[in-house]
C-alpha positions in Angstrom: 0.1 0.0 -0.1 1.5 3.4 -1.0 0.1 5.2 1.9 1.8 3.2 4.5 5.0 4.5 3.0 4.5 8.2 3.0 6.1 9.2 6.3 9.6 7.9 5.0 9.6 9.1 1.3 12.1 11.6 0.0 11.7 15.2 -0.1 13.0 16.5 -3.5 13.6 19.9 -5.0 11.2 21.8 -7.1 11.7 21.4 -10.8 10.7 23.7 -13.8 7.3 22.8 -15.3 7.4 21.1 -18.7 3.9 21.3 -19.6 2.9 21.1 -23.3 1.0 24.4 -23.1 3.1 27.1 -21.1 2.9 28.8 -18.3 3.5 32.5 -18.2 2.9 35.9 -16.2 1.6 39.1 -17.0 4.0 41.9 -16.1 2.3 45.1 -15.4 4.0 48.3 -13.9 1.0 50.6 -12.7 3.0 50.5 -9.2 5.0 52.5 -7.1 8.5 51.4 -6.6 8.7 48.2 -8.4 12.1 46.6 -9.2 13.7 47.4 -12.2 13.0 45.5 -15.4 16.5 43.8 -15.4 16.0 42.2 -11.9 12.4 41.3 -12.7 13.7 39.3 -16.0 16.5 37.6 -14.2 14.2 36.4 -11.3 11.6 35.2 -13.7 14.1 33.3 -15.8 16.1 32.0 -13.0 14.1 31.3 -10.2 10.5 30.4 -11.5 8.5 28.0 -13.6 7.2 30.9 -15.9 8.5 30.2 -19.5 6.8 33.3 -21.0 5.9 36.8 -19.9 3.0 39.1 -21.1 4.1 42.8 -21.4 1.4 45.2 -21.3 3.3 47.6 -23.5 6.3 47.3 -25.6 8.7 49.2 -23.4 12.4 49.0 -24.7 13.8 48.9 -21.3 11.9 45.7 -20.6 12.6 44.0 -24.2 16.0 44.8 -23.6 16.1 43.2 -20.1 14.6 39.9 -21.2 17.2 39.5 -23.9 18.9 36.1 -23.8 16.6 34.9 -21.0 14.9 32.5 -23.2 11.5 33.5 -21.9 8.9 34.0 -24.8 7.7 37.5 -24.6 4.3 38.9 -25.7 4.3 42.8 -26.3 1.0 44.8 -26.6 0.0 47.7 -28.8 -1.9 50.2 -26.4 -5.6 50.6 -27.2 -4.9 54.4 -28.1 -2.5 53.4 -31.0 -4.7 50.8 -32.6 -6.5 52.9 -35.0 -3.0 54.6 -36.2 -2.0 51.0 -37.4 -4.8 50.9 -40.0 -2.0 53.0 -41.9 0.5 50.4 -43.2 3.3 52.8 -42.9 2.7 53.3 -39.4 2.7 49.6 -38.7 5.8 49.3 -40.2 7.2 52.1 -38.5 6.0 50.4 -35.2 7.5 47.1 -36.0 10.7 48.6 -37.3 11.3 50.8 -33.8 9.4 48.8 -31.3 10.3 45.0 -32.3 13.0 44.6 -34.8 16.0 46.0 -32.8 15.2 43.6 -30.0 13.9 40.6 -32.0 17.4 39.1 -32.4 18.1 38.9 -28.6 14.8 38.8 -27.3 12.4 35.8 -27.9 9.5 38.1 -28.9 6.6 35.6 -29.7 3.6 37.8 -30.2 2.4 41.4 -30.9 -1.0 41.7 -29.1 -3.2 44.5 -30.8 -4.9 46.2 -27.7 -6.6 44.6 -24.9 -10.3 43.8 -24.8 -11.1 45.9 -27.9 -14.2 44.3 -29.0 -15.5 44.9 -25.4 -14.9 48.6 -25.8 -17.9 51.0 -26.9 -15.8 52.7 -29.3 -16.8 52.3 -32.8 -13.4 53.4 -34.3 -11.4 51.1 -32.2 -13.7 48.1 -33.0 -13.4 49.0 -37.0 -9.7 49.3 -36.6 -8.8 46.0 -35.0 -8.8 43.6 -37.7 -6.9 45.9 -40.4 -4.5 46.9 -37.5 -3.8 43.1 -37.2 -3.4 42.5 -41.0 -0.9 45.5 -41.2 1.2 44.4 -38.2 1.5 40.9 -40.0 2.3 42.7 -43.2 5.0 44.7 -41.4 6.4 41.5 -40.0 6.7 39.7 -43.2 8.3 42.8 -44.5 11.0 42.3 -41.7 11.3 38.6 -42.1 10.1 38.3 -38.7 6.5 36.6 -39.4 7.7 33.0 -38.7 8.5 34.1 -35.5 6.4 36.6 -34.3 2.5 36.2 -34.3 -0.4 38.9 -33.9 -3.4 38.3 -31.8 -5.5 40.1 -29.5 -7.1 39.4 -26.1 -10.8 39.4 -25.3 -12.8 39.7 -22.3 -15.8 37.1 -22.0 -18.1 40.1 -22.3 -17.8 39.2 -26.2 -20.1 36.5 -25.6 -23.8 37.2 -25.7 -24.3 33.7 -24.2 -22.1 31.5 -22.2 -24.7 29.3 -20.1 -24.6 26.4 -21.1 -21.2 26.3 -22.2 -22.5 24.6 -25.5 -24.7 27.5 -26.1 -21.6 29.9 -26.1 -22.0 32.8 -29.1 -20.6 36.0 -29.7 -22.6 39.1 -29.3 -24.9 39.9 -32.3 -23.6 42.2 -34.9 -20.0 41.7 -33.9 -20.2 38.0 -34.5 -19.9 38.2 -38.3 -18.8 41.9 -38.8 -15.7 41.7 -36.5 -15.1 38.3 -35.0 -15.4 36.2 -38.0 -12.8 38.2 -40.1 -10.6 38.1 -37.0 -10.7 34.3 -36.5 -10.1 33.9 -40.5 -7.0 35.9 -39.9 -5.8 34.0 -37.0 -6.3 30.6 -38.9 -4.4 31.8 -41.7 -1.5 32.8 -39.8 -1.7 30.3 -37.2 -2.2 32.7 -34.2 -4.2 31.6 -30.9 -7.4 33.2 -30.1 -6.9 34.8 -26.7 -9.3 35.0 -23.8 -9.2 36.9 -20.5 -10.7 34.2 -18.3 -11.6 35.2 -14.5 -14.0 32.6 -12.6 -13.5 35.3 -10.0 -16.1 37.8 -11.4 -19.6 36.9 -10.9 -18.6 34.8 -7.8 -21.2 34.1 -5.4 -20.7 31.9 -1.8 -22.5 29.2 -3.6 -20.3 29.0 -6.4 -16.6 29.3 -4.7 -16.1 25.8 -5.0 -17.0 25.8 -8.5 -14.6 28.6 -9.2 -11.6 27.1 -7.0 -11.6 23.4 -8.5 -12.8 22.1 -5.2 -15.1 19.1 -5.0 -18.6 20.2 -5.9 -21.8 18.7 -7.2 -20.6 20.3 -10.9 -23.1 21.9 -13.3 -24.8 19.8 -16.1 -24.7 21.0 -19.8 -28.3 19.9 -21.1 -27.2 20.9 -24.5 -24.4 18.6 -24.8 -24.7 16.2 -21.6 -21.3 17.4 -20.4 -20.9 17.6 -16.6 -18.5 20.7 -15.6 -16.8 20.6 -12.2 -15.0 23.8 -12.5 -16.0 27.3 -13.7 -12.8 27.9 -16.0 -13.5 24.8 -18.2 -17.1 26.5 -18.5 -15.8 29.5 -19.5 -13.2 28.2 -22.3 -15.9 25.8 -23.5 -18.2 28.6 -24.1 -15.6 30.7 -26.2 -14.8 27.6 -28.1 -18.5 26.9 -28.7 -18.8 30.6 -30.1 -15.9 29.9 -32.4 -17.3 26.5 -33.5 -20.6 28.2 -34.2 -18.8 30.5 -36.8 -16.8 27.4 -38.4 -13.6 28.1 -36.7 -13.5 25.3 -34.0 -10.0 24.3 -35.0 -8.5 27.7 -33.8 -6.4 27.3 -30.9 -7.6 28.7 -27.7 -5.2 30.6 -25.2 -5.5 31.8 -21.8 -4.2 35.3 -22.0 -5.2 36.2 -18.5 -6.5 34.6 -15.3 -6.0 35.3 -11.7 -7.5 35.9 -8.2 -7.2 38.9 -6.0 -5.5 38.5 -2.4 -7.4 41.2 -1.1 -10.3 43.4 -1.7 -13.5 45.3 -0.5 -15.6 44.2 2.4 -18.1 43.2 -0.2 -16.2 41.1 -2.5 -16.9 37.5 -2.5 -13.8 35.3 -2.2 -11.1 37.6 -1.9 -8.0 36.6 0.1 -4.5 35.5 -0.2 -5.4 31.6 0.8 -8.0 31.5 -2.0 -5.7 33.4 -4.5 -3.2 30.8 -3.8 -5.5 27.9 -4.4 -6.8 29.2 -7.5 -3.4 30.1 -9.1 -2.0 26.7 -8.3 -5.1 24.7 -9.4 -5.4 26.6 -12.8 -1.8 26.1 -13.7 -2.0 22.4 -12.6 -5.3 21.7 -14.4 -4.6 23.6 -17.7 -1.1 22.0 -18.0 -2.0 18.5 -17.1 -3.2 17.2 -20.6 -6.6 16.6 -19.3 -8.3 19.6 -21.3 -11.9 20.5 -20.9 -15.2 18.5 -21.8 -15.5 20.1 -25.2 -11.6 20.5 -25.9 -10.4 17.0 -24.1 -6.9 15.6 -24.1 -4.8 18.7 -24.4 -3.0 21.2 -22.4 -3.6 24.9 -22.4 -1.1 27.9 -22.2 -2.1 30.4 -19.6 -0.6 33.6 -18.0 -1.2 34.5 -14.4 -2.5 37.9 -13.8 -0.3 39.3 -12.5 3.3 39.4 -11.3 3.0 42.6 -8.8 0.3 44.2 -6.8 -0.2 47.5 -8.8 -1.4 50.1 -6.5 -1.8 52.8 -8.9 -4.5 51.1 -10.9 -8.1 52.2 -10.5 -11.5 50.6 -9.4 -12.0 48.4 -6.2 -9.4 47.3 -4.0 -9.1 44.1 -5.6 -8.0 45.6 -8.8 -4.9 46.4 -7.2 -4.3 43.1 -5.3 -4.0 40.4 -8.2 -0.2 40.0 -7.6 2.1 37.1 -6.8 4.5 39.6 -5.4 4.8 42.7 -3.5 6.8 45.6 -5.0 9.5 44.7 -3.0 9.7 41.4 -4.5 8.3 39.5 -1.4 5.7 37.1 -2.0 1.9 37.8 -1.5 1.4 34.2 -0.9 3.2 31.0 -1.9 2.1 30.4 -5.4 4.1 27.2 -5.9 5.9 29.0 -8.7 9.5 28.9 -7.5 12.4 26.4 -8.8 14.6 26.8 -5.9 15.7 23.7 -4.4 14.7 22.4 -0.9 16.7 20.0 1.2 16.7 16.4 0.4 16.8 14.2 3.6 17.4 10.4 3.6 18.1 9.5 7.1 21.2 11.4 8.3 22.1 12.4 4.9 21.8 16.2 3.6 21.8 17.4 0.3 20.6 20.0 -1.9 20.7 18.1 -5.2 18.7 15.6 -6.6 20.5 13.4 -9.4 18.0 12.1 -11.8 17.6 8.3 -11.4 17.8 5.7 -14.2 14.6 4.0 -15.3 13.6 0.9 -13.5 14.1 -2.3 -15.1 10.4 -2.9 -16.0 10.3 0.4 -17.0 7.5 1.5 -14.5 7.0 4.7 -12.8 4.7 5.8 -9.8 3.7 9.1 -8.8 3.8 9.9 -4.9 3.5 13.0 -2.8 6.5 14.9 -1.4 6.5 14.5 2.2 7.0 18.0 2.9 4.0 19.2 0.8 1.2 21.1 2.9 -1.7 18.9 4.0 -4.1 21.5 2.8 -2.6 21.2 -0.7 -2.5 17.4 -0.5 -6.4 17.7 0.1 -6.8 19.9 -2.7 -5.0 17.4 -4.9 -7.4 14.3 -3.7 -10.4 16.8 -4.4 -9.2 17.5 -8.1 -8.3 14.0 -8.7 -11.7 12.6 -7.5 -14.0 15.4 -8.8 -12.9 14.6 -12.3 -16.0 12.1 -12.7 -13.9 9.5 -14.8 -11.5 8.6 -11.9 -12.7 6.1 -9.3 -11.8 7.1 -5.9 -14.0 4.3 -4.1 -10.8 2.7 -2.5 -10.0 5.7 -0.4 -13.6 6.2 0.8 -15.1 4.9 3.9 -15.1 1.1 3.6 -12.6 1.0 0.6 -9.5 -1.4 0.2 -7.1 1.4 0.7 -9.1 3.9 3.4 -6.8 2.8 6.2 -4.5 4.6 7.0 -6.9 7.1 7.3 -4.9 10.1 6.8 -4.4 13.0 3.9 -1.1 12.0 3.0 -2.1 8.2 2.5 -5.2 9.3 0.5 -3.1 11.9 -1.6 -0.5 9.3 -2.4 -3.3 6.9 -3.8 -5.2 9.8 -5.8 -2.1 11.3 -7.2 -0.7 8.1 -8.4 -4.2 7.1 -9.8 -4.2 10.3 -11.8 -0.6 9.7 -13.1 -1.2 6.4 -14.2 -4.7 7.1 -15.9 -3.4 10.0 -17.9 -0.4 8.1 -19.7 2.3 8.8 -17.0 3.3 12.1 -18.2 5.6 14.1 -15.9 3.4 17.1 -15.8 0.5 14.8 -14.7 2.4 14.2 -11.4 3.2 18.0 -10.9 0.4 18.9 -8.8 1.5 22.1 -8.0 4.9 20.8 -7.5 3.8 18.7 -4.5 4.2 15.4 -6.6 7.2 13.7 -7.7 7.6 10.6 -10.1 9.5 7.5 -8.6 10.8 4.4 -10.8 10.9 2.3 -7.7 7.7 0.8 -6.5 6.9 2.6 -3.3 5.4 -0.6 -1.7 8.8 -2.1 -1.9 12.0 -1.4 0.4 11.8 2.4 0.4 15.9 2.5 0.9 16.3 2.1 -2.7 13.8 4.8 -3.7 15.1 7.1 -6.7 13.5 10.1 -8.1 13.2 11.5 -11.2 13.5 15.3 -12.2 11.6 16.7 -15.0 
């Protein structure tokens, strides 16, 4: 039994995520006394799981700072400049001055044209969006950068006129065929993704908190598709996918351009708090990178970016708007989001080491997923809730009366659930990540633990 051995399992270092979707962070600068871009770039590249960063502008200092870091960088054209890009000469100048000088050393992956443009009540802005994107792509072709840099634009969920149930998702009337369809046609032609800012926090009630946080809940049945939804983020993404499919573009990739949760807010805002923000961000990263997918888009990972890197005290609006950050301005964490790669001590009896050497494959080629002994029990319980809430995984063995119910403790039940998930999903390394509370071993945990070897990913 795996659970009986958890107290003597090795603790291992945190390792960088290798999920297919990619995990990024939004780097906003509307705050006082924020660290210089060079310090931020070095920290993200060296000490975190993030493999990409989204800039909310095209600041030359930031682009220079991210040179040679290997991080993919998305730059943003401010909404106010979008109408000017309808002029091809301006678009070519924008690429020539804002992008080309940095493209050799900095891994610029996308130009994002505005933010939530279609949700703005601005006719000029709306009608400029697709021509602006086309002109930027043309400018990239002229500069021979179109193979490395794509053009897209992030959308809020307000572009949908219907999102419940997810299978009924559709774009707003009048916008769907006049703006969204030409935009999707452009994205398909260039291979760029449809990007959406998805926030289960908004519209939250006390009754839907568990649904938003990936906790165990009764789920919501989509009567149109017959599919059960056990978290709100999946429902939001599938609503977008349904709307795209309705227009004939279900093959265009969907990327989560922003998602996050505030650590503080007004007294009347439901669900604010550092613990809940920690839980949401960890679970979102784990779920979207797991390869499980959504009910309508199964068996795939999603790229996502967490909003945001810093609390930004200069932003307007309610208190929550200034408290989406993973870090304070002085680089101290608001909470442990599980995004650091700094090694922890590894303890085996009296021996202490700070390095884990990748182990060779077991003779039989078998692998197991186990929980790190130093993992927080609250997080391990969330792992259990996540796995057993999937609907297609049977956790009956750790229910009361089940064959693996004893020992009745969180560590033992988490070990069973995490390994069951790992085995059921193809034994990919990311299926054992669980917010960096799980680790792959090549030695059967039910055997002699003294020979346990750990694989790093």
